[in-house]
C-alpha positions in Angstrom: 103.3 50.7 -64.7 101.2 49.8 -61.7 98.6 52.5 -62.6 98.5 51.2 -66.1 97.8 47.6 -65.0 95.0 48.8 -62.7 93.4 50.8 -65.5 93.7 47.8 -67.9 92.1 45.4 -65.4 89.3 47.9 -64.8 88.6 48.2 -68.5 88.7 44.5 -69.1 86.4 44.0 -66.0 83.9 46.6 -67.3 83.9 45.1 -70.8 83.3 41.7 -69.3 80.4 43.0 -67.1 78.9 44.8 -70.2 79.1 41.6 -72.3 77.5 39.5 -69.6 74.7 42.1 -69.1 74.1 42.2 -72.8 74.0 38.4 -73.1 71.6 37.9 -70.2 69.2 40.6 -71.3 69.3 40.7 -75.1 71.2 37.6 -76.2 69.9 34.4 -77.7 69.0 33.0 -74.3 68.3 36.2 -72.5 65.5 37.5 -70.4 63.6 38.8 -73.4 63.4 35.4 -75.0 62.6 33.8 -71.6 59.7 36.2 -71.1 58.5 35.4 -74.6 58.7 31.7 -74.0 56.9 32.1 -70.7 54.0 34.0 -72.3 53.8 31.3 -75.0 53.7 28.6 -72.4 50.8 30.4 -70.5 48.9 30.8 -73.8 49.4 27.1 -74.7 48.3 26.0 -71.2 45.1 28.1 -71.5 44.4 26.5 -74.9 45.0 23.0 -73.4 42.6 23.7 -70.6 40.0 24.9 -73.1 40.4 21.7 -75.1 40.0 19.6 -71.9 36.8 21.4 -71.0 35.5 20.9 -74.6 36.4 17.2 -74.5 34.6 16.8 -71.2 31.5 18.5 -72.5 31.5 16.3 -75.6 31.9 13.2 -73.5 28.9 14.2 -71.4 26.8 14.8 -74.5 27.8 11.4 -75.9 26.7 9.7 -72.7 23.4 11.6 -72.7 22.8 10.7 -76.3 23.5 7.0 -75.5 21.3 6.8 -72.4 18.4 9.2 -73.0 16.3 8.6 -76.1 14.4 11.9 -75.6 17.6 13.9 -75.6 18.6 12.1 -78.8 15.3 12.8 -80.4 15.6 16.5 -79.4 19.1 16.8 -80.9 17.9 15.2 -84.1 15.0 17.6 -84.3 17.3 20.6 -83.7 19.9 19.6 -86.3 17.5 18.5 -89.0 15.1 21.5 -88.1 12.1 19.2 -88.4 9.3 18.2 -86.0 6.6 15.6 -85.9 3.4 15.9 -87.9 1.2 18.6 -86.5 3.9 20.3 -84.4 5.1 23.8 -84.9 8.8 24.1 -84.8 10.4 27.3 -83.5 14.1 28.1 -83.7 15.4 30.9 -81.4 18.8 32.3 -81.9 20.6 35.1 -80.0 21.3 38.0 -82.2 24.5 40.0 -81.6 24.0 43.7 -82.0 26.0 45.3 -84.8 28.2 48.2 -83.8 29.1 51.2 -86.0 31.0 54.1 -84.6 30.3 53.1 -81.0 26.5 53.1 -81.7 24.3 50.0 -81.7 22.5 49.4 -84.9 19.2 47.6 -84.6 
């Protein structure tokens, strides 16, 4: 009878350990979900920092537009794509090379 109880306790103990290991690694609140949430938090924080940088850049541009009439005139010319009478207006843009099968197409 004593051997039978020891065997039963060992089995129950192993089942309990197995269940706890399953719940901590694969369960609803396990390591897998924790890692997924952590990755999502890092991505959201990076997106938040990008938005803050963009906000700061826009605020600086607004201040420049309010204080510097030459900058305002330049921005109006760029967005309307027009110049004063007698001026030649050039627009330069960076072209991105097209790739096809790891070869640059020009």
